[in-house]
Structure formats: structure tokens, C-alpha cells
C-alpha positions as a printed NumPy array, in Angstrom:
array([[ -2.995, -22.951,  10.036],
       [ -3.595, -19.409,   8.812],
       [ -4.546, -18.898,   5.186],
       [ -2.52 , -16.515,   3.041],
       [ -3.656, -15.493,  -0.429],
       [ -1.581, -13.432,  -2.87 ],
       [ -3.614, -11.459,  -5.411],
       [ -2.516,  -9.387,  -8.385],
       [ -5.007,  -6.574,  -7.845],
       [ -6.001,  -4.934, -11.118],
       [ -6.21 ,  -1.206, -11.647],
       [ -9.56 ,   0.25 , -10.57 ],
       [-10.364,  -2.434,  -7.989],
       [-11.06 ,  -1.251,  -4.444],
       [ -8.976,  -3.006,  -1.739],
       [-12.144,  -4.137,   0.054],
       [-14.919,  -6.68 ,  -0.481],
       [-17.977,  -4.421,  -0.759],
       [-18.901,  -1.064,  -2.251],
       [-22.615,  -0.781,  -1.576],
       [-22.831,   2.927,  -2.279],
       [-21.286,   3.072,  -5.759],
       [-20.998,  -0.542,  -6.871],
       [-17.396,  -0.279,  -8.041],
       [-15.205,  -3.383,  -8.623],
       [-13.945,  -4.917,  -5.368],
       [-11.873,  -7.862,  -4.17 ],
       [-15.035,  -9.982,  -4.174],
       [-14.908,  -9.927,  -7.984],
       [-11.583, -11.774,  -7.906],
       [-11.211, -13.701,  -4.619],
       [-14.196, -16.007,  -3.918],
       [-12.871, -16.972,  -0.486],
       [-14.835, -16.261,   2.698],
       [-13.23 , -14.99 ,   5.875],
       [-10.07 , -13.407,   4.464],
       [ -9.148,  -9.725,   4.733],
       [ -6.478,  -7.571,   3.087],
       [ -3.213,  -7.068,   4.956],
       [ -2.856,  -3.355,   4.35 ],
       [ -4.103,  -1.332,   1.422],
       [ -3.31 ,  -0.842,  -2.239],
       [ -5.037,   2.2  ,  -3.687],
       [ -7.758,   1.818,  -6.307],
       [ -5.515,   3.441,  -8.937],
       [ -2.547,   1.195,  -8.072],
       [ -1.953,  -2.37 ,  -9.24 ],
       [ -0.092,  -5.407,  -8.036],
       [  0.491,  -7.584,  -5.03 ],
       [ -2.067,  -7.607,  -2.243],
       [ -1.908, -10.157,   0.575],
       [ -5.076, -11.436,   2.259],
       [ -5.403, -13.659,   5.314],
       [ -7.87 , -15.001,   7.862],
       [ -5.332, -14.589,  10.692],
       [ -5.237, -11.255,  12.534],
       [ -1.674, -11.684,  13.81 ],
       [ -0.398, -12.476,  10.332],
       [ -2.257,  -9.498,   8.866],
       [ -0.627,  -7.243,  11.467],
       [  2.771,  -8.756,  10.766],
       [  2.43 ,  -7.921,   7.069],
       [  0.679,  -4.568,   7.297],
       [  2.171,  -2.875,  10.346],
       [  5.219,  -0.76 ,   9.331],
       [  6.719,  -1.332,  12.799],
       [  7.694,  -4.802,  11.567],
       [  9.619,  -3.196,   8.698],
       [  8.597,  -5.81 ,   6.146],
       [  9.947,  -4.361,   2.875],
       [  7.513,  -3.638,   0.071],
       [  8.858,  -3.163,  -3.456],
       [  7.116,  -1.011,  -6.063],
       [  7.6  ,  -0.395,  -9.763],
       [  6.717,   3.17 , -10.687],
       [  6.477,   4.571, -14.185],
       [  7.257,   8.253, -13.838],
       [  7.063,  11.285, -16.056],
       [ 10.586,  12.265, -17.098],
       [ 13.868,  10.438, -16.521],
       [ 15.057,  10.715, -12.894],
       [ 18.582,  11.957, -12.37 ],
       [ 21.02 ,  10.312, -10.003],
       [ 20.519,  13.307,  -7.695],
       [ 16.754,  12.642,  -7.584],
       [ 17.313,   8.94 ,  -6.892],
       [ 19.753,   9.806,  -4.113],
       [ 17.146,  12.053,  -2.502],
       [ 14.711,   9.13 ,  -2.503],
       [ 17.382,   6.902,  -0.951],
       [ 18.079,   9.385,   1.841],
       [ 14.404,  10.198,   2.46 ],
       [ 12.385,  13.187,   1.29 ],
       [ 10.376,  15.769,   3.182],
       [  6.606,  15.349,   2.807],
       [  3.807,  17.356,   4.385],
       [  3.534,  14.733,   7.149],
       [  7.28 ,  14.642,   7.835],
       [ 10.409,  13.116,   6.309],
       [ 10.295,   9.605,   4.891],
       [ 12.658,   6.86 ,   5.927],
       [ 15.534,   6.015,   3.578],
       [ 14.357,   3.866,   0.673],
       [ 15.874,   1.643,  -1.972],
       [ 15.683,   3.434,  -5.331],
       [ 17.072,   2.598,  -8.764],
       [ 16.285,   3.098, -12.429],
       [ 15.052,  -0.045, -14.176],
       [ 14.001,  -1.142, -17.642],
       [ 10.301,  -1.549, -18.341],
       [  9.329,  -4.871, -16.71 ],
       [  9.409,  -7.765, -19.153],
       [  5.996,  -9.184, -20.   ],
       [  4.181,  -6.255, -18.394],
       [  0.445,  -6.404, -18.996],
       [ -1.309,  -3.375, -20.543],
       [ -3.231,  -1.221, -18.13 ],
       [ -6.973,  -0.725, -18.586],
       [ -7.5  ,   2.177, -19.054],
       [ -4.138,   3.033, -20.641],
       [ -1.788,   5.514, -18.994],
       [ -2.084,   9.035, -20.365],
       [  1.257,  10.242, -21.695],
       [  2.475,  13.623, -22.86 ],
       [  4.109,  13.056, -26.223],
       [  6.812,  15.645, -25.574],
       [  7.958,  14.155, -22.264],
       [  9.692,  10.765, -21.955],
       [  8.887,   8.323, -19.174],
       [ 11.039,   5.975, -17.111],
       [ 10.627,   3.148, -14.598],
       [ 12.074,   3.161, -11.112],
       [ 12.056,   0.498,  -8.415],
       [ 11.363,   1.722,  -4.882],
       [ 11.602,  -0.399,  -1.732],
       [  9.94 ,   1.032,   1.375],
       [  9.708,  -0.078,   4.995],
       [  6.871,   2.236,   5.977],
       [  3.323,   2.635,   4.735],
       [  2.004,   6.177,   4.497],
       [ -0.98 ,   7.137,   2.394],
       [ -0.015,   7.327,  -1.308],
       [  3.606,   7.467,  -0.256],
       [  5.307,   6.391,  -3.493],
       [  3.349,   8.911,  -5.546],
       [  4.13 ,  11.695,  -3.095],
       [  7.822,  10.784,  -2.964],
       [  8.365,  10.768,  -6.718],
       [  6.417,  14.028,  -7.074],
       [  8.555,  15.601,  -4.331],
       [ 11.713,  15.007,  -6.38 ],
       [ 10.104,  16.267,  -9.598],
       [  8.99 ,  13.055, -11.327],
       [  5.24 ,  12.376, -10.94 ],
       [  4.092,   8.76 , -10.963],
       [  1.96 ,   7.737, -13.946],
       [  1.566,   4.041, -13.16 ],
       [  2.26 ,   2.179,  -9.916],
       [  2.635,  -1.582,  -9.42 ],
       [  3.512,  -3.296,  -6.15 ],
       [  5.834,  -6.135,  -7.122],
       [  6.785,  -7.66 ,  -3.766],
       [  5.923,  -7.875,  -0.076],
       [  8.973,  -9.3  ,   1.657],
       [  9.875, -12.433,  -0.337],
       [  6.398, -12.835,  -1.871],
       [  6.162, -11.512,  -5.422],
       [  3.793, -11.184,  -8.374],
       [  5.792, -13.742, -10.334],
       [  3.393, -15.862, -12.396],
       [  0.237, -13.941, -11.434],
       [ -1.81 , -12.293, -14.17 ],
       [ -4.033,  -9.323, -13.237],
       [ -6.975, -10.597, -11.188],
       [ -5.331, -13.988, -10.521],
       [ -4.441, -15.266,  -7.054],
       [ -2.696, -18.157,  -5.361],
       [ -2.64 , -19.509,  -1.833],
       [  0.72 , -20.087,  -0.154],
       [  1.699, -22.058,   2.913],
       [  2.722, -19.896,   5.828],
       [  3.566, -20.242,   9.494],
       [  1.605, -18.163,  11.97 ],
       [  3.587, -15.365,  13.661],
       [  4.527, -15.973,  17.309],
       [  1.877, -14.767,  19.746],
       [  2.683, -11.476,  21.452],
       [  5.749, -10.933,  19.237],
       [  7.685,  -7.845,  20.283],
       [  7.276,  -4.888,  17.98 ],
       [  9.875,  -2.524,  19.413],
       [ 12.932,  -4.539,  18.397],
       [ 11.3  ,  -6.633,  15.644],
       [ 12.468,  -9.925,  17.122],
       [ 10.818, -13.222,  17.821],
       [ 10.503, -14.441,  21.425],
       [ 13.558, -16.628,  20.765],
       [ 15.616, -13.527,  19.95 ],
       [ 15.982, -14.221,  16.226],
       [ 15.451, -11.311,  13.879],
       [ 12.753, -11.67 ,  11.215],
       [ 14.299, -11.375,   7.768],
       [ 11.517, -12.457,   5.402],
       [  8.017, -13.92 ,   5.462],
       [  8.033, -17.567,   6.582],
       [  7.12 , -19.951,   3.789],
       [  6.787, -23.345,   5.44 ],
       [  3.922, -24.758,   7.427],
       [  4.137, -24.934,  11.18 ],
       [  2.246, -24.131,  14.322],
       [  2.116, -20.82 ,  16.111],
       [  4.485, -20.289,  18.995],
       [  2.404, -20.074,  22.168],
       [  2.3  , -16.715,  23.832],
       [  3.284, -15.979,  27.391],
       [  1.312, -13.961,  29.908],
       [  2.84 , -10.823,  31.314],
       [  2.154,  -9.906,  34.906],
       [  0.487,  -6.594,  35.505],
       [  2.445,  -4.215,  37.676],
       [  0.531,  -2.999,  40.722],
       [ -1.111,   0.377,  40.343]])
């Protein structure tokens, strides 16, 4: 069975296990488990849910945007986004590396029970802030920050709340839990995001089970 660990990564922690050059805080300071690796990245200045596993296929399933596993973020932005700005986020915005895919976007109240950030967010007293929830199905570098800036509302604080159906619920900063998970089918098709049985993936599996054996494909003659 593959191992899957869900960590609430604190602000300032690198999404890797070593930092020999500068000695900054890393995942090793919070997850004393050998042989697991992060499924994707979460920038040093971002907080929230990070999945780690010892299974390469599961890591790919979570991290690879081709599988379109939704990732939900809470972003505290400078200013109060208008409905026009939110609609631009929903339709997709033009970035320097091309247009983004449509995203879920809505205004939200400040999350209940939100922990204080260390160090605190720097505010401008004359400008209000607001929280928005963004759900993406792609994973570009610093994408949420670039998207909110593109519509005129820079991100001040960014928290990843969910990866598929896995959430931060009940996890304090730096805390982690291990969840039961079924291994992805071997050689699962990426192009149509379906299992070998033809069933579409809708959310991360949460029950234990064995991996579906892969099948060999014949090579076509050269």
C-alpha cells in the first residue's frame, strides 16, 4: 500500500527535505518520515496543504495537471475584488506564459479559526483587504499570485485549503496526518483522464485496496 501524508505546511518552510546551502526550514522539520516526497510544490511564502507519498504513480496522479485534480486556494488580496474581476478569473486571464484555464472564483469571509501568520502580513492602512477562494486545475509557477495581480488585486497571503477531496480540516500549521489511499492503476491513461475500466476519476480515492495491474502495449514495428 502506498503511504499518503497530508501536511499543513507553515509559511517560510521550503517544500523539500534539505537546504544544505542556507539552512532554511524544510519539510524535515515537520515530517519525520523516511522515503516520502512532496506531490507537487507549495512555495516557501505560501501555506497550507501539501501531500507527500512514497509511491511515484500516486505522486504523479496528484501533481500532474493533466489529471485535472482540483486544488483550492484561499487568497487574501489587497482591495475588494469586483464581480468583473472575479468573472475574469473564472474565464481565465492572460499571463506572460499564456492564458490560464477557467477557474472557480468567489468572494469569501475570512476563514473561521484562521491561525496568525508568522511573520504577520504587511497591510496598507488606507487599503482594505478581502478573501477569495480560487479552484484551479493546472499548476503553473506562482499562478494564483499572478492571476490576482493580473486583475488588479495582489495576493498578500496564500493558503492551499484542498487537493481534490483532501483538506486542511483539523490540521494546525506544521501538523500532519496519514490517510488510507488506493494506488492509482498502472499505466493509467492521461489523455482522457480515465481509468482502464473507463470510469472517470472524480476525487482522490480514500479506501484501501490494491493497485490495478498494468498491461503491456506492443511496440509497433519501425
